C-alpha positions in Angstrom: -64.0 80.4 27.2 -60.7 82.2 27.9 -60.0 85.8 29.0 -58.3 86.2 25.6 -61.4 85.2 23.7 -64.4 86.1 25.9 -67.8 84.5 25.0 -71.0 86.6 25.1 -74.4 85.1 25.1 -77.3 86.5 23.0 -80.8 85.2 22.3 -81.9 85.5 18.7 -85.5 85.6 17.3 -87.0 85.8 20.8 -90.8 86.3 20.8 -91.1 87.3 24.5 -89.2 86.6 27.7 -87.3 83.4 27.8 -87.7 82.9 24.0 -85.3 82.7 21.1 -82.3 80.6 20.3 -79.3 81.1 22.5 -76.0 81.8 20.6 -72.6 82.0 22.2 -70.7 84.7 20.3 -66.9 85.6 20.2 -66.5 88.9 18.5 -62.7 88.8 18.8 -62.0 85.3 17.5 -58.7 86.0 15.7 -56.2 83.4 16.6 -58.7 80.8 17.9 -58.1 77.3 16.7 -60.8 75.0 15.4 -60.5 73.0 18.6 -61.1 76.1 20.7 -64.1 77.1 18.6 -65.7 73.7 18.8 -65.0 73.6 22.6 -67.2 76.7 23.0 -70.1 75.1 21.2 -69.6 71.9 23.2 -69.5 73.7 26.5 -72.7 75.7 25.8 -74.5 73.0 23.7 -75.6 75.6 21.1 -74.6 76.9 17.7 -71.8 79.3 18.2 -70.5 82.2 16.1 -67.0 83.6 15.7 -66.0 86.9 14.2 -62.6 87.2 12.5 -60.9 89.7 10.3 -61.9 89.5 6.7 -59.4 87.6 4.5 -57.0 90.0 2.7 -58.4 91.0 -0.7 -61.9 89.5 0.0 -63.6 92.9 -0.1 -65.6 91.8 3.0 -65.9 93.5 6.4 -65.5 90.3 8.5 -65.2 86.6 8.3 -67.8 84.6 10.3 -67.4 81.0 11.3 -69.9 78.7 13.0 -69.7 75.6 15.1 -72.2 73.2 16.7 -71.0 70.7 19.3 -70.4 68.0 16.7 -68.9 69.9 13.8 -68.4 73.2 11.9 -71.3 74.6 9.9 -70.9 76.6 6.7 -73.6 79.0 7.7 -75.9 79.8 10.7 -78.6 82.4 10.3 -79.3 83.2 14.0 -75.7 83.3 15.0 -75.0 85.7 12.1 -77.9 88.0 13.1 -76.8 87.8 16.8 -73.1 88.5 16.0 -73.9 91.6 13.9 -76.2 92.8 16.7 -73.5 92.3 19.3 -70.9 94.1 17.1 -73.3 97.0 17.0 -73.8 96.9 20.7 -70.1 97.0 21.3 -69.7 100.0 18.8 -67.6 97.9 16.4 -69.6 98.8 13.2 -68.8 101.8 11.0 -71.6 101.3 8.5 -75.2 100.0 8.4 -74.4 97.8 5.4 -71.8 95.0 5.6 -70.5 92.1 3.6 -69.5 88.9 5.4 -67.4 86.0 4.3 -68.7 82.6 5.4 -67.9 79.0 4.4 -71.1 79.0 2.3 -70.3 82.3 0.5 -70.8 86.0 0.9 -73.7 87.3 3.1 -75.0 90.8 2.8 -76.1 92.5 6.1 -78.2 95.6 6.6 -79.4 97.4 9.7 -82.9 98.5 9.0 -83.6 100.5 12.2 -83.5 100.4 16.0 -85.6 99.0 18.8 -85.4 99.2 22.6 -83.1 96.1 22.4 -80.7 97.6 19.8 -80.2 97.3 16.1 -82.7 95.6 13.8 -80.5 93.3 11.7 -81.3 91.5 8.4 -79.1 89.1 6.5 -79.3 87.9 2.9 -79.9 84.4 1.7 -79.7 83.4 -2.0 -82.6 82.2 -4.1 -84.0 79.0 -2.7 -84.0 75.6 -4.4 -87.0 73.4 -3.8 -87.1 69.8 -4.9 -89.2 66.7 -4.3 -87.9 63.8 -2.2 -85.6 61.5 -4.3 -87.9 58.5 -3.6 -91.1 60.1 -2.4 -93.2 57.1 -1.3 -90.4 55.3 0.5 -88.9 58.3 2.1 -92.2 59.7 3.2 -92.8 56.5 5.1 -89.4 56.8 6.8 -89.9 60.5 7.7 -93.3 59.8 9.2 -91.9 56.9 11.2 -89.1 59.1 12.5 -91.7 61.8 13.5 -94.0 59.2 15.1 -97.0 60.2 12.9 -99.0 58.8 10.0 -100.1 60.2 6.7 -103.5 61.3 8.1 -101.6 64.0 10.0 -100.1 65.5 6.9 -101.5 68.5 5.0 -102.4 67.9 1.3 -99.0 69.3 0.1 -95.8 67.6 -0.9 -92.8 66.9 1.4 -89.9 68.8 -0.1 -86.2 69.3 0.2 -85.5 73.1 0.2 -82.2 75.0 0.5 -80.8 78.5 0.6 -77.6 77.5 2.5 -78.3 74.0 3.8 -80.9 71.5 2.7 -83.9 71.2 5.0 -86.8 68.8 4.6 -90.1 70.6 4.7 -93.0 68.4 6.1 -96.5 70.0 5.9 -98.7 69.0 8.8 -102.4 69.3 9.1 -102.4 71.8 12.0 -100.3 73.5 14.7 -101.7 71.1 17.3 -100.2 68.2 15.3 -96.9 70.0 15.2 -96.9 70.8 18.9 -97.7 67.1 19.8 -94.8 65.6 17.8 -92.7 63.2 19.8 -89.9 62.3 17.3 -87.9 59.1 17.4 -84.6 61.0 17.6 -82.5 57.8 17.1 -83.9 57.5 13.6 -83.5 61.1 12.4 -79.8 61.1 11.4 -80.2 58.0 9.2 -83.3 59.3 7.5 -81.7 62.7 6.8 -78.6 61.0 5.3 -80.8 59.0 3.0 -82.7 62.0 1.7 -79.7 64.4 1.5 -81.0 66.7 4.3 -79.4 68.4 7.3 -82.7 68.4 9.3 -86.4 67.7 9.4 -88.5 70.9 9.4 -92.2 70.0 10.0 -94.5 73.0 9.7 -98.2 74.0 9.8 -100.2 77.0 8.7 -101.2 79.3 11.6 -102.8 82.2 9.6 -102.6 81.9 5.9 -103.9 85.5 5.3 -101.2 87.0 7.5 -98.5 84.6 6.2 -97.8 83.2 9.6 -96.5 79.6 9.9 -95.4 77.4 12.8 -92.4 75.1 12.5 -90.0 72.8 14.5 -86.5 71.9 13.6 -84.9 68.5 14.3 -81.3 68.6 13.1 -79.5 65.6 11.6 -76.4 65.5 13.8 -75.7 68.8 15.5 -75.3 67.4 19.1 -78.8 68.4 20.3 -82.3 67.1 19.4 -84.2 70.3 18.6 -83.6 74.0 17.7 -85.6 76.9 19.2 -85.2 79.0 16.1 -83.6 78.2 12.8 -83.1 81.0 10.4 -81.7 79.0 7.5 -84.6 76.5 7.7 -87.1 79.4 7.9 -85.7 80.9 4.7 -85.8 77.5 3.0 -89.4 77.1 4.2 -90.3 80.5 2.7 -89.2 79.2 -0.8 -91.1 76.0 -0.3 -94.2 78.0 0.6 -93.7 80.1 -2.5 -93.4 77.0 -4.7 -96.7 75.8 -3.2 -98.5 79.1 -3.8 -98.9 79.6 0.0 -97.3 83.0 0.1 -97.0 86.0 -2.2 -94.1 86.6 -4.5 -93.6 90.0 -2.9 -91.6 91.8 -0.2 -94.5 91.2 2.3 -93.2 89.7 5.6 -93.5 86.0 6.1 -93.5 85.0 9.8 -92.1 81.7 11.0 -92.9 80.9 14.6 -90.7 78.2 16.3 -89.6 77.0 19.8 -93.0 76.9 21.5 -92.7 73.2 22.2 -89.3 73.9 23.9 -90.8 76.8 25.9 -88.5 79.1 24.1 -91.0 81.0 21.8 -89.3 82.4 18.7 -90.3 84.5 15.7 -88.4 84.7 12.4 -89.2 87.2 9.7 -88.4 86.6 6.0 -88.9 89.0 3.2 -88.3 88.1 -0.4 -85.9 90.3 -2.4 -87.7 91.5 -5.5 -85.6 92.4 -8.6 -87.2 93.4 -11.9 -90.5 92.1 -10.6 -89.2 88.6 -9.7 -88.1 87.0 -6.4 -84.3 86.9 -6.1 -83.3 85.7 -2.7 -84.6 86.9 0.7 -83.8 88.9 3.8 -83.9 87.1 7.1 -84.2 88.9 10.5 -85.7 89.1 13.9 -85.2 90.5 17.4 -82.0 89.9 19.5 -81.3 90.5 23.2 -78.8 89.3 25.7 -79.4 85.8 26.9 -80.0 85.3 30.6 -81.1 81.6 30.7 -77.9 79.8 29.7 -75.2 79.5 32.3 -71.8 81.0 31.8 -68.7 78.8 32.0 -67.7 77.8 35.5 
């Protein structure tokens, strides 16, 4: 927002022109106050990423911080991918493997190759935790009411809370058409999420089971906007929910999460499980990045 801390806009996980989730990024955020960082997120209305020097003795390459209009977040998948991509574009990276310090812990980064748009970036997420709702029957009713649907529009799978960095509530729907038609009662989502210990509702539907392609939408609890075009942390949580339900393989085969179609910002997130000694141990999260051209710069 200032000449001292210029903001650059990238679009992360774009699946075609006009797609992806916009992310304002400051790659020289040293000296910025919390108020200044939050002001960037409030001005643009999107999750924003800030790159700072690593804390002394941390053994990390950088510290990353993240803000939405209403508060700071401990971790943001798409802003992390976007910030690393931008650092590479600006020739700030010395290696293709990095370690980042975030408020949710360390994040490993790897550059796996290059495309016409620049570096292909993947970031690590820890082993996911998947749990049933604390009071399944009561909370299912509240969730369906907030989404404006009934139980007939659910797939025959459990609603689950899943987490790699933040808890998301996974709601299996009968079809992508049911997902696309959702008209949530946004005034009810924050209260429902607080009762179930979640940071957002993540309804999803199977698009192509054989190819491990799933569609999803993200309605955050209290970020300052009603819907996300692409949510890396939710996609990684969903992958572990799918694994728990037997819907995907326990392998490094790519899981594709498509999001943003209802917002006319088509997005595509790739998740690959980390396999150690024949067992799943976390995942890698990635997708395409480009410069954003559809969000206005500060006036």
